[in-house]
C-alpha positions in Angstrom: 96.7 9.9 0.8 96.7 8.9 4.5 95.8 5.5 5.7 96.0 4.2 9.2 97.7 0.9 9.9 96.2 0.7 13.4 92.7 1.7 14.3 92.2 4.4 16.9 92.7 2.9 20.4 89.7 2.7 22.6 90.4 3.0 26.2 88.1 1.3 28.8 85.9 3.7 30.7 87.5 4.8 33.9 85.6 4.6 37.2 86.9 6.6 40.0 87.1 4.9 43.4 84.6 6.7 45.7 82.0 6.3 48.4 78.4 5.3 47.5 75.3 5.6 49.6 72.5 3.1 49.1 70.6 5.8 47.2 73.5 6.4 44.8 74.1 2.6 44.4 70.5 2.0 43.3 71.1 4.1 40.2 73.4 1.3 39.0 70.9 -1.5 38.9 71.2 -2.3 35.2 67.6 -1.6 34.3 68.8 0.3 31.2 71.5 -1.2 28.9 73.7 1.8 29.1 73.9 1.6 32.9 76.7 -0.1 34.7 75.7 -2.7 37.3 77.1 -2.2 40.8 76.6 -4.4 43.8 77.5 -3.8 47.5 78.9 -6.5 49.8 80.6 -6.0 53.2 81.0 -2.3 52.8 82.5 -2.5 49.3 81.0 -1.7 45.9 81.9 -3.9 42.9 81.3 -3.3 39.2 79.6 -6.5 38.1 78.6 -5.2 34.7 80.6 -8.0 32.9 78.3 -10.4 34.7 75.1 -8.7 33.3 73.6 -12.2 32.6 73.7 -12.9 36.3 73.2 -9.5 37.9 71.1 -7.8 35.3 67.3 -7.4 35.7 66.6 -10.9 34.3 69.6 -12.6 35.9 69.5 -15.0 38.8 71.1 -12.4 41.1 69.2 -9.5 39.6 67.5 -8.4 42.8 71.0 -7.6 44.3 71.9 -5.2 41.5 72.3 -1.7 42.8 71.9 -2.9 46.4 73.8 -4.1 49.4 73.7 -7.8 48.8 75.5 -8.8 52.0 72.6 -10.3 54.0 71.1 -12.2 51.0 74.4 -13.7 50.0 75.2 -14.6 53.6 71.9 -16.4 54.0 71.9 -17.8 50.4 68.5 -16.1 50.0 67.1 -14.2 47.1 64.0 -13.0 49.1 63.4 -9.2 48.8 63.2 -9.1 52.6 67.0 -9.7 52.6 67.5 -6.2 51.2 67.7 -3.2 53.5 65.5 -0.3 52.2 67.7 2.3 50.6 66.4 5.0 53.0 67.6 3.0 56.1 71.1 2.7 57.6 73.3 -0.1 56.3 72.7 -3.5 57.8 75.2 -4.2 60.6 74.9 -8.0 60.0 75.4 -8.5 63.8 72.9 -11.3 64.0 74.6 -13.6 61.4 75.6 -17.1 62.5 79.1 -18.3 62.0 78.0 -20.4 59.0 76.4 -17.3 57.4 79.5 -15.2 58.1 81.6 -17.9 56.4 79.3 -17.9 53.4 79.5 -14.1 53.2 83.3 -14.3 53.4 83.3 -16.8 50.5 81.1 -14.5 48.4 83.3 -11.5 49.3 86.3 -13.4 48.1 84.5 -14.2 44.9 83.8 -10.6 44.1 87.3 -9.5 45.1 88.8 -12.0 42.6 86.4 -11.6 39.8 85.1 -8.0 39.7 86.7 -4.6 40.3 86.1 -2.9 43.6 85.1 0.6 42.7 84.3 2.1 46.1 83.0 1.9 49.6 79.3 1.5 50.6 78.6 4.1 53.3 75.6 5.4 55.2 73.9 8.5 53.9 74.7 11.3 56.3 72.2 13.9 55.0 
């Protein structure tokens, strides 16, 4: 008779640090419950899945899921016009004001401290 004192350990899913293009990032928008939610900001990609209530389809920041959220966060705007189409080059953000850059830096710090950085957001070279 064999009995286990400790249940089998469950290890968290490992996400390998890698580069993501906007077309790859959009696959992680949380539209299905089994999909991780990723968000891009300032050239980095973060796994925001543990914040599904905020970043999922019904969340306050849901339109940023699977996208580069840099411009929208810098301007504190949820308008869809803040999102660069996924078939276009990444937004250079060159026209941001000092106040908007400070806002973006604050948001970037928030993601660095709260969520895991899982990769870089890069332009599609194909």
